[in-house]
C-alpha positions in Angstrom: 0.0 0.0 0.0 1.7 3.2 -1.2 -0.4 6.2 -0.2 -0.5 9.0 2.3 -2.7 6.9 4.6 0.0 4.2 4.9 2.1 6.7 6.8 -0.7 7.1 9.3 -1.2 3.4 9.6 2.5 2.8 10.1 2.4 5.4 12.9 -0.6 3.7 14.5 1.1 0.3 14.3 4.3 1.6 16.0 2.2 3.2 18.7 0.2 -0.1 19.3 3.5 -2.1 19.4 5.2 0.4 21.7 2.4 1.1 24.1 0.1 -1.8 23.5 -3.5 -1.7 22.4 -6.3 -0.7 24.8 -6.7 -2.9 27.9 -8.7 -6.0 27.1 -7.4 -6.1 23.5 -4.4 -7.9 22.0 -2.8 -7.3 18.6 -2.6 -10.8 17.1 -1.1 -9.9 13.8 -0.3 -6.9 11.7 2.1 -8.3 9.1 1.2 -5.6 6.6 -0.7 -2.3 6.5 -3.7 -3.8 4.9 -5.1 -6.3 7.5 -4.7 -6.5 11.2 -6.2 -9.0 13.7 -7.0 -8.3 17.3 -8.4 -10.3 20.2 -11.0 -8.5 22.2 -12.5 -9.2 25.6 -14.9 -7.0 27.6 -13.5 -5.6 30.8 -15.5 -5.8 34.0 -18.9 -7.5 34.5 -21.0 -8.0 31.4 -23.0 -10.6 29.6 -19.7 -11.3 27.7 -17.6 -11.9 30.8 -14.7 -14.3 30.2 -15.4 -14.5 26.4 -12.9 -13.5 23.7 -13.6 -12.4 20.2 -11.4 -11.9 17.2 -11.7 -8.7 15.1 -10.3 -8.2 11.6 -9.5 -4.7 10.4 -8.9 -4.2 6.7 -7.7 -0.9 5.4 -8.2 0.6 2.0 -5.9 3.1 0.4 -8.4 5.8 1.5 -7.7 5.3 5.2 -7.9 7.4 7.4 -10.4 9.4 5.2 -12.5 6.2 4.9 -13.3 3.9 7.8 -11.6 0.5 7.9 -13.6 -2.6 7.3 -14.0 -4.1 10.7 -15.7 -7.5 11.3 -15.7 -10.2 14.0 -14.0 -13.2 12.6 -16.2 -16.2 12.4 -15.4 -19.8 11.5 -15.8 -23.3 13.0 -14.3 -22.2 16.3 -14.7 -18.5 16.4 -18.1 -16.9 16.8 -19.3 -13.3 16.7 -20.8 -12.0 19.9 -24.6 -12.3 20.2 -25.3 -8.6 20.2 -28.2 -6.6 18.7 -25.7 -4.8 16.4 -23.6 -7.8 15.5 -24.7 -10.2 12.8 -23.8 -13.9 13.0 -21.5 -13.5 10.0 -19.4 -11.0 12.0 -20.7 -7.8 10.3 -21.1 -4.9 12.8 -23.8 -2.2 12.5 -22.0 0.7 14.1 -22.2 4.3 12.8 -18.5 5.0 13.4 -17.7 2.3 10.8 -19.9 4.1 8.2 -21.4 7.6 8.0 -20.1 8.8 11.4 -16.5 7.9 10.6 -14.0 10.7 11.0 -10.2 10.7 10.2 -9.5 11.7 13.8 -10.7 8.2 14.8 -8.1 5.5 15.0 -7.8 1.7 15.4 -7.6 2.2 19.2 -10.7 4.3 19.3 -12.6 1.7 17.2 -11.5 -1.0 19.6 -12.6 1.0 22.6 -16.0 1.8 21.0 -16.6 -1.9 20.2 -15.6 -2.9 23.7 -17.9 -0.3 25.2 -20.7 -1.5 22.9 -20.4 -5.0 24.1 -19.9 -4.0 27.8 -23.2 -2.1 27.8 -25.2 -5.0 26.3 -27.9 -6.2 28.7 -28.8 -9.5 27.0 -27.4 -11.7 24.3 -29.4 -11.6 21.1 -28.9 -11.2 17.4 -30.3 -8.3 15.3 -34.0 -9.1 14.4 -33.1 -9.4 10.7 -30.0 -11.6 11.3 -31.2 -14.5 9.2 -32.3 -12.5 6.2 -29.2 -10.2 6.3 -26.7 -13.0 6.6 -28.4 -14.9 3.8 -28.1 -12.0 1.4 -25.3 -9.8 2.8 -22.4 -8.6 0.7 -19.0 -10.0 1.4 -17.9 -6.7 2.9 -20.1 -4.9 5.4 -18.9 -1.6 3.8 -21.2 -2.5 0.9 -24.2 -2.5 3.2 -26.5 0.4 3.4 -26.9 0.5 7.2 -29.8 2.2 8.9 -28.9 3.5 12.3 -31.9 3.9 14.5 -31.0 2.3 17.9 -28.2 3.5 20.0 -29.6 2.1 23.3 -27.6 -1.1 23.1 
């Protein structure tokens, strides 16, 4: 990736490696400036206590002017958290990953936001349209036209 955003990503990566990511998160891999993997757990008491989730960040050549693609990794052993804004395929309905993205946000701020989103969840449940969405969803959640109407969970 050769673009002005790669300088920003390189700086963020050095910062994460030097000071560590936010508490409760672990950088698993960042072998390049296009895809990073993190492990995330919720701090304190929550419905997700003692659970760990894996997040994948993918960066386009428009980062930081465009939000990264962020999904919970799902496969035979990894599951997305059961949360009203997280689909079973790992797609996350969060405004900061779409129309509320700002270049002042960073990987660390996204990790903190998602951690907070999970921590404030009162009961485990999928979005009401999970089955329909996952059946017809695009490969990338960035190709979804999200409707943000519920910021209570």
